[in-house]
N, C-alpha and C positions, 0 to 999 in steps of 0.2 A: 036341488040340494047345494050343489056346488057352488050356485051363486050366493047362498046364505053363508056358506063357508068363508067364500071370499069377502063378503060384507063384514063377517065378525072378525076377521083379520084385520080389515081396515079399521074397524072399530078399536080393535086392541092397539093397533099402532099409534092411531090419534090419541088415544089414552095415555099412553105410555111418554109419547113426545110432550103432551100435557103436563104430565107429573114432572118430568125431568124441567121443563120450561120453569115452572112454578117452583119447584126445588132450586133452581139457580138462581132465580130472582130472591128467594129468601136468603140464600148464602149470600149474596151481595149485600143485601140489608143488613144482616148479621156482621160482615166484614165492615160496613160503613159505620156501624155502631160500635165496633170493637168487641162484640159478644163473642169471647173465643168458646164459652161453653156451649152456646147454642150452635156455633159453627162446627164443632167437632162432632155435635148430634146429627147436624144436617149432612156432614161429610159421610157418616156411618149409614145415614138414609140412602144417600147418592151410592155408596157402593152396594148396597142392597138390591137398589133399582138395575144396577149394571148385569 
């Protein structure tokens, strides 16, 4: 059982890292396009993930 919990914790950690990396990439794309509305939405999403 403990091994399953460790695996679940690792999966959760990797998932969160992937979400944050994807969000960062999306924010960079929004900045590059000058899309301030999208950037504000993504920043709100980033604060939700923290």
